[in-house]
BAFI-3210 file (N, C-alpha, C; in Angstrom, 3 decimals, decimal comma, padded with zeros to 6 digits):
// residues 68
n [1|2|3|4|5|6|7|8|9|10|11|12|13|14|15|16|17|18|19|20|21|22|23|24|25|26|27|28|29|30|31|32|33|34|35|36|37|38|39|40|41|42|43|44|45|46|47|48|49|50|51|52|53|54|55|56|57|58|59|60|61|62|63|64|65|66|67|68]
n.u [009,333|009,573|011,520|010,218|007,588|007,072|007,371|005,266|003,087|003,370|002,987|000,342|-000,906|-000,426|-001,905|-004,414|-004,774|-006,766|-006,054|-003,767|-004,862|-006,641|-004,812|-003,522|-005,737|-006,287|-003,979|-004,154|-006,569|-005,809|-003,844|-005,370|-007,049|-005,153|-004,257|-006,590|-006,869|-004,692|-003,246|-003,898|-001,779|000,456|002,425|004,659|004,086|001,778|002,806|004,499|002,653|001,294|003,343|003,720|001,255|001,432|003,594|002,457|000,481|002,177|003,436|001,275|000,658|003,020|002,888|000,659|001,598|003,588|002,206|001,306]
n.v [-020,333|-016,896|-014,673|-012,243|-012,843|-014,767|-013,204|-011,411|-013,151|-013,967|-011,523|-011,072|-013,148|-012,260|-009,864|-010,943|-012,222|-012,506|-012,155|-010,545|-008,294|-007,536|-006,906|-004,675|-002,946|-002,726|-001,460|000,912|001,958|002,323|004,280|006,409|006,840|007,581|009,952|011,464|011,780|013,246|016,131|019,381|021,110|019,573|019,191|017,704|015,023|014,670|014,878|012,669|010,547|010,894|010,317|007,607|006,571|007,169|005,502|002,979|002,994|003,104|000,599|-001,101|-000,116|-000,714|-003,500|-003,787|-002,637|-004,438|-006,597|-005,867]
n.w [-019,124|-018,850|-016,754|-016,353|-016,914|-014,953|-012,697|-013,072|-012,840|-010,183|-008,887|-009,606|-008,225|-005,631|-005,610|-005,874|-003,505|-000,764|001,919|001,838|000,639|002,630|004,590|003,434|003,411|006,140|007,101|005,630|006,668|009,362|009,074|008,061|010,246|012,175|011,035|011,131|013,879|014,545|015,942|014,649|014,683|014,555|012,373|011,500|012,193|010,685|008,088|008,109|008,352|005,964|004,159|004,716|003,882|001,178|000,471|000,902|-001,082|-003,269|-003,198|-003,800|-006,359|-007,741|-007,785|-009,439|-011,816|-012,480|-013,500|-015,931]
ca.u [008,688|010,565|011,511|009,208|006,269|006,952|007,167|003,910|002,152|003,485|002,337|-001,099|-001,337|-000,437|-003,049|-005,642|-004,799|-007,641|-005,353|-002,913|-005,739|-007,129|-003,681|-003,406|-006,860|-006,125|-002,940|-004,718|-007,541|-005,082|-003,200|-006,414|-007,471|-004,074|-004,261|-007,771|-006,659|-003,483|-003,510|-003,647|-000,495|001,532|002,701|005,633|003,386|000,880|003,632|004,959|001,515|001,055|004,415|003,423|000,130|001,962|004,391|001,522|-000,093|003,249|003,608|000,150|000,797|004,121|002,364|-000,212|002,449|004,343|001,383|000,939]
ca.v [-019,105|-015,849|-014,072|-011,177|-013,484|-015,392|-012,099|-010,913|-014,127|-013,887|-010,273|-011,268|-013,972|-011,395|-008,947|-011,732|-012,823|-011,715|-011,811|-009,397|-007,147|-007,128|-006,256|-003,338|-002,138|-002,467|-000,432|002,162|002,451|002,789|005,551|007,443|007,129|008,329|011,300|012,161|012,071|014,052|017,560|020,179|021,815|018,572|019,046|016,636|013,743|014,624|014,602|011,292|009,679|011,024|009,568|006,174|006,263|007,199|004,292|001,865|003,094|002,795|-000,854|-001,653|000,284|-001,479|-004,822|-003,680|-002,361|-005,654|-007,566|-005,328]
ca.w [-018,686|-018,614|-015,413|-016,320|-016,850|-013,630|-011,743|-013,286|-012,274|-008,724|-008,463|-009,749|-007,083|-004,446|-005,705|-005,729|-002,174|000,110|003,157|001,558|000,412|003,949|005,278|002,853|003,866|007,572|007,249|005,100|007,651|010,542|008,722|007,984|011,619|012,825|010,465|011,642|015,298|014,698|016,168|013,449|014,784|014,514|010,943|011,263|012,233|009,533|006,911|008,236|008,035|004,518|003,484|004,880|002,994|-000,184|000,284|000,776|-002,430|-004,217|-003,215|-004,560|-007,758|-008,325|-008,068|-010,618|-012,988|-012,809|-014,235|-017,258]
c.u [009,788|010,454|010,426|007,823|006,041|006,690|005,739|002,880|002,183|002,790|000,822|-001,637|-001,401|-001,641|-004,381|-005,799|-005,655|-006,965|-004,448|-003,764|-006,302|-006,035|-003,484|-004,511|-006,741|-005,081|-003,462|-005,692|-006,835|-004,398|-004,218|-006,902|-006,415|-004,037|-005,424|-007,598|-005,485|-003,848|-003,116|-002,321|000,703|001,850|003,669|004,965|002,451|001,650|004,114|003,843|001,237|002,108|004,148|002,273|000,592|002,786|003,503|000,908|000,934|003,494|002,505|000,288|001,926|003,694|001,489|000,594|003,167|003,515|000,958|001,894]
c.v [-018,074|-015,319|-013,013|-011,786|-014,124|-014,328|-011,563|-011,862|-014,108|-012,632|-010,392|-012,105|-013,139|-010,466|-009,670|-012,334|-011,968|-011,324|-010,605|-008,148|-006,626|-006,420|-004,842|-002,422|-001,785|-001,383|000,917|002,784|003,025|004,127|006,687|007,821|007,950|009,766|012,107|012,572|013,014|015,519|018,384|020,929|020,863|018,230|017,899|015,265|013,604|014,285|013,151|010,309|009,715|010,265|008,066|005,747|006,225|005,941|003,059|001,843|002,729|001,295|-001,494|-001,334|-000,481|-002,917|-004,798|-003,463|-003,634|-006,669|-007,066|-005,804]
c.w [-018,376|-017,195|-015,292|-016,175|-015,479|-012,568|-011,857|-012,667|-010,746|-008,201|-008,570|-008,595|-005,804|-004,457|-005,516|-004,332|-001,231|001,428|002,954|001,340|001,733|004,729|004,748|003,380|005,341|007,826|006,773|006,100|008,882|010,260|008,648|009,386|012,361|012,325|011,034|013,112|015,549|014,947|014,936|013,496|014,763|013,055|010,658|011,238|011,045|008,251|006,942|007,871|006,540|003,722|003,556|003,971|001,542|-000,473|000,126|-000,616|-003,491|-004,314|-004,048|-006,046|-008,438|-008,627|-009,322|-011,904|-013,428|-013,609|-015,600|-018,317]
res [x|x|x|x|x|x|x|x|x|x|x|x|x|x|x|x|x|x|x|x|x|x|x|x|x|x|x|x|x|x|x|x|x|x|x|x|x|x|x|x|x|x|x|x|x|x|x|x|x|x|x|x|x|x|x|x|x|x|x|x|x|x|x|x|x|x|x|x]
***
């Protein structure tokens, strides 16, 4: 088995893991809640939360790309 194939299979197992999916969802929900509670004049915090959400999405997308 090639390294690429082994990596793809590992990434697929991660994406299929309900515990990991729940963790992703919990973090996503917490970020959305933090954004919703953030004062509208706190631009720095809003940008920070948005960056964190983007990073979370990037991790998930990288896992998906690895299995293609």
